[in-house]
N, C-alpha and C positions, 0 to 999 in steps of 0.2 A: 374924601377925607372925613365926612360925617360918619361913614361906616367903620372908620379906624379908631380904635380906643387908644392905641399907643403907637408911637413912632420910635423904633429902636434901630439906631444906625451904628456903624463902626465909630468908636469914640476917638476919632483922629484929633479934633479940636472943637471947642465950643462954638466958634464962629461958623464952622461948617454945619453943625447941628442946627444952629439958629437959622442959617440961610435956607437949608432944605425945608425946615418946618415952615418958614415964612412963605416959601414958594408953593408949598402944598397947602397952605392956609390951615395948618395944624397948630393950635395954641401951645405955647411953651410948656404949660402944665401937663400936656399929653406927650411930651418928649422925654424918654428915659435917658438920663445923663448921669454919669458918675465921674465926669471929667475933673471936677473940683477935688474929688476925693483921691482918684488914682492916676489921672493923666491918661495918656495913650498906652493901653496895655496890649497893643498890637492885635494879633489874631484872636486873643482871648477876650477882647473888649465886649463883644456882643453877649457871649454866654455869662460873663461876670456881671454885666449890667442887668441882664434879664434875671439872673439868680437873686441879685440884690433887690430888684423891684418886686419879685414874687415874695421873698422873705419879709419885706417891709409891708406886705399886704396891699400894694398898689395894683399889681396885676392879679386878676382873679379869673377863675374858670369861666370860660365863655367870652373873655375879652379877645378882640381881634387886634393883632399886632402886625404892623408893616415893618419889615426889617430889610436892611441892605448893608452889605459890607464890600470893601474894595481893598486892593493891595497893589503891590508892585507889578509893573508890566501891564497896567490897565486891566487887571483881572477884577471881576466883580460878580456879585450874586445878590439876588433879592428874593424875598418870599413874603406872602401875606398868609398868616395862619391864625387859627383860633386856639387859645391857650386852654389846656385842661381837657 
């Protein structure tokens, strides 16, 4: 977790984001969340949240982002990538 600058998850609900961050020992200020603004935007939640974080100047070139999404039928995907 010290190598991760940001945690970016499917924005299903804030309780889930908080639980994952807690389990991974990532402080809440390093969790990208737009739940309060938009709620669950389904499959678009990760790209919307990332776009907003970049436009706000939070995510910068060289930042490492851990991302994970999930959906119906127990489908999921995850990636760790460097932005920029």
